[in-house]
C-alpha positions in Angstrom: -30.0 -15.3 -7.1 -30.0 -11.9 -5.4 -32.4 -10.5 -8.0 -34.7 -13.4 -7.6 -34.8 -13.0 -3.8 -35.6 -9.3 -4.1 -38.4 -10.1 -6.6 -39.8 -12.7 -4.2 -39.8 -10.2 -1.3 -41.6 -7.6 -3.4 -44.2 -10.1 -4.6 -44.7 -11.4 -1.0 -45.3 -7.8 0.3 -47.9 -7.1 -2.4 -49.5 -10.5 -1.8 -49.9 -10.1 2.0 -51.2 -6.5 1.5 -54.0 -7.8 -0.7 -54.9 -10.4 1.9 -55.0 -8.1 4.9 -55.9 -4.8 3.3 -58.3 -5.9 0.5 -60.4 -8.3 2.6 -60.8 -6.8 6.1 -64.5 -6.3 5.7 -65.0 -10.0 5.1 -63.2 -10.8 8.3 -65.2 -8.2 10.4 -68.5 -9.2 8.9 -68.0 -12.9 9.5 -66.9 -12.3 13.1 -69.9 -10.0 13.9 -72.4 -12.5 12.4 -70.9 -15.3 14.3 -71.3 -13.5 17.7 -74.9 -12.2 17.2 -78.2 -14.0 17.5 -79.8 -12.4 14.6 -82.6 -14.4 12.9 -81.2 -16.1 9.8 -82.0 -19.2 8.0 -80.3 -22.4 9.2 -78.4 -22.7 5.9 -77.2 -19.1 6.2 -76.1 -19.8 9.9 -74.1 -22.8 8.8 -72.5 -20.8 6.0 -71.9 -17.8 8.3 -70.5 -20.0 11.1 -68.0 -21.7 8.7 -66.9 -18.4 7.2 -64.6 -17.2 10.0 -63.0 -20.6 10.2 -62.5 -20.8 6.4 -61.0 -17.3 6.4 -58.7 -18.1 9.3 -57.5 -21.3 7.6 -56.9 -19.3 4.4 -54.9 -16.7 6.3 -52.9 -19.5 8.0 -52.1 -21.1 4.7 -51.0 -17.8 3.2 -48.8 -17.1 6.3 -47.2 -20.6 6.0 -46.5 -19.9 2.3 -45.1 -16.5 3.2 -42.8 -18.1 5.9 -41.5 -20.6 3.3 -40.8 -17.9 0.8 -38.9 -15.9 3.5 -36.8 -18.9 4.4 -35.9 -19.4 0.8 -35.2 -15.7 0.2 -33.3 -14.9 3.4 -30.0 -16.7 2.7 -29.8 -15.2 -0.8 -30.5 -11.7 0.6 -27.9 -12.3 3.3 -25.4 -13.4 0.8 -26.1 -10.4 -1.4 -25.7 -8.1 1.6 -22.4 -9.8 2.6 -21.1 -9.4 -0.9 -21.9 -5.7 -0.9 -20.2 -5.4 2.5 -17.1 -7.1 1.2 -17.0 -4.9 -1.8 -17.4 -1.8 0.3 -14.6 -3.0 2.7 -12.3 -3.7 -0.3 -13.0 -0.3 -1.7 -12.3 1.4 1.6 -9.1 -0.5 2.1 -7.7 0.4 -1.3 -5.6 3.5 -1.5 -6.1 6.0 -4.3 -4.1 5.3 -7.4 -3.7 1.5 -7.0 -3.3 1.1 -10.7 -1.5 3.0 -13.4 1.7 4.8 -14.2 3.5 7.1 -11.9 6.5 9.5 -11.6 8.3 9.7 -8.2 10.8 12.2 -6.8 12.5 12.1 -3.5 15.5 13.3 -1.6 17.2 12.6 1.7 20.1 12.5 4.1 23.0 10.1 3.6 24.3 9.2 7.0 28.1 9.3 7.6 30.0 6.2 6.6 33.5 4.8 6.3 35.3 3.7 3.2 37.9 0.9 3.8 40.7 -0.3 1.6 43.0 -3.3 1.5 46.0 -1.0 2.0 45.1 -0.4 5.6 43.8 3.2 4.8 40.2 4.2 5.5 38.3 7.4 5.0 35.5 8.8 7.2 32.8 10.6 5.2 30.5 13.4 6.4 26.8 13.2 6.2 25.8 13.7 2.6 22.7 14.0 0.5 20.8 12.1 -2.2 18.3 12.9 -4.9 16.4 10.5 -7.1 13.6 10.2 -9.7 11.7 7.2 -10.9 9.1 6.2 -13.5 7.0 3.1 -12.9 3.7 1.4 -12.7 1.7 -0.5 -10.1 -1.1 -3.0 -9.9 -2.6 -3.6 -6.5 0.1 -3.9 -3.9 2.9 -4.4 -6.4 5.1 -1.6 -8.0 7.9 -1.8 -10.5 10.0 1.1 -11.5 13.2 2.4 -13.2 15.2 4.8 -11.0 18.0 7.2 -11.4 19.8 8.6 -8.3 22.7 10.7 -7.2 24.6 10.6 -3.9 27.4 12.8 -2.7 29.4 13.2 0.6 32.6 15.0 1.6 35.6 13.3 3.0 36.1 14.3 6.6 39.3 12.4 7.6 41.6 9.6 6.8 43.1 7.0 9.0 46.2 4.7 8.7 48.5 2.9 11.2 46.4 4.3 14.0 46.9 7.9 12.9 44.0 10.0 11.9 44.4 13.2 9.9 42.0 15.6 8.3 41.2 14.9 4.7 39.9 16.7 1.6 37.8 15.8 -1.4 34.4 14.1 -2.0 32.9 10.9 -3.2 29.7 10.4 -5.2 27.7 7.7 -6.9 25.5 8.2 -10.0 23.2 5.1 -10.3 20.6 3.5 -12.5 18.4 0.9 -10.7 15.4 -1.4 -11.4 13.2 -1.7 -8.3 10.3 -3.9 -7.2 8.1 -2.9 -4.3 5.4 -4.6 -2.2 2.9 -2.1 -0.7 0.1 -4.1 1.1 -3.0 -2.8 2.9 -2.8 -4.2 6.5 -5.5 -2.4 8.4 -3.8 1.1 8.8 -6.5 2.8 6.7 -5.0 4.6 3.7 -1.5 4.5 5.2 0.6 1.5 3.8 4.0 0.1 4.7 6.2 -0.8 1.8 9.2 -3.1 1.3 11.4 -3.0 -1.8 14.6 -4.0 -3.4 16.6 -3.2 -6.5 19.7 -3.9 -8.6 21.5 -1.9 -11.2 24.8 -0.1 -11.9 26.6 2.8 -10.2 29.3 5.1 -11.3 31.4 5.6 -8.2 33.7 8.6 -8.3 36.3 10.1 -6.0 37.3 13.8 -6.5 40.4 15.4 -5.1 40.7 13.1 -2.2 43.8 13.7 -0.1 45.2 13.4 3.4 45.5 16.8 5.0 48.4 18.0 7.0 48.4 17.8 10.8 48.0 21.5 10.8 44.6 21.1 9.2 45.1 22.7 5.8 46.2 21.4 2.4 47.5 17.8 1.7 50.5 16.1 3.1 53.7 17.0 1.1 54.4 14.6 -1.7 51.2 12.6 -1.4 49.0 14.9 -3.6 45.3 14.1 -4.1 43.5 11.3 -5.8 40.7 11.3 -8.3 39.1 8.5 -10.2 35.9 6.7 -11.1 34.6 3.2 -11.6 31.3 1.7 -12.9 30.3 -1.2 -10.7 27.3 -3.4 -9.8 24.9 -1.9 -7.2 22.0 -3.1 -5.1 19.7 -1.6 -2.5 16.8 -2.3 -0.1 14.0 0.1 1.0 11.4 0.2 3.7 8.9 2.8 4.9 5.4 4.2 5.0 3.3 5.8 2.3 -0.1 7.5 2.3 -2.3 9.5 -0.1 -2.2 13.3 -0.2 -4.8 13.6 -3.0 -6.3 11.1 -5.4 -3.2 11.3 -7.6 -0.4 12.2 -5.2 1.1 9.9 -2.6 3.7 10.9 0.0 6.3 8.5 1.4 8.9 8.5 4.2 11.4 5.7 4.6 14.9 4.1 4.9 17.2 3.0 2.1 20.3 0.9 2.2 22.6 1.2 -0.9 25.7 -0.8 -1.6 28.3 -1.6 -4.2 30.9 -4.4 -4.2 34.6 -3.8 -4.0 36.4 -1.8 -6.8 40.0 -1.1 -7.5 41.5 2.4 -8.0 45.0 3.7 -8.8 46.2 5.9 -5.9 49.4 8.1 -5.9 52.5 6.6 -4.3 50.4 3.5 -3.3 49.4 2.0 -6.7 46.4 -0.2 -7.1 44.0 0.1 -4.1 41.0 -2.1 -3.5 38.1 -0.1 -2.1 35.8 -2.4 -0.2 32.6 -1.0 -1.7 30.3 1.8 -0.9 27.8 1.2 1.9 25.3 4.0 2.6 22.3 4.3 4.9 19.8 7.0 4.0 16.6 8.6 5.3 14.3 9.9 2.6 11.0 11.6 1.8 9.3 11.8 -1.5 6.2 12.3 -3.6 4.6 9.9 -6.2 2.4 11.3 -8.9 0.0 8.8 -10.5 -1.6 9.2 -13.9 
């Protein structure tokens, strides 16, 4: 319909040009002869007198036909313009690399947390770090990926029966996750918010964890240190902002919540201890490379 409307407009322009540019001398001649009293034969006067009226009626008929054609062509032309505007707007709102495979890397700060047990003993962890890599693909606002990550934090202190003492050792988690993201365009230009979640497995590990002496060095006599590992189910949730750096590189900054359910460990002098799961809050920044 758009092609037809453009053809009609071109034909109309050519048609009107032929009327007003190819026949002006006829219009001028007829008007001059009508207004002068030159001696002409009666039959010529009648013909000359009717010429301006006939020409005017012809022009009016052509003008009415042109108006009808414009009325027919205008809605199609407007619809074509609106379609082009919608396409331009959609193109402007889409960020580079909306389709294809990608590789992502990121790192961040794991905020301090507490590990609790059913034995009444808890451990305070220092701020730690995290690093992760992922391979995935995206179509429009949706992304799916496979992720590998590593988290580690040192044990700061241990508490039991209201007594808090310095502690030693570290805890870590090596995880494999499957994630799904929603990254819509909501009128922020090329910057997009994202929401995501994932599930997988995590290898939780404690290394040389022990309660230090009140003097602040070594472990309490007879208690020793504890080391162990457990593979458990894990889940996480992510939120943040992303934006293009180049056509194939996207930067992101966000928040990540990572958790595991409870797991049991064998601790010295205590026996079987149920750790109430790892709960970590992280701030992260990363880059995504699209192919």
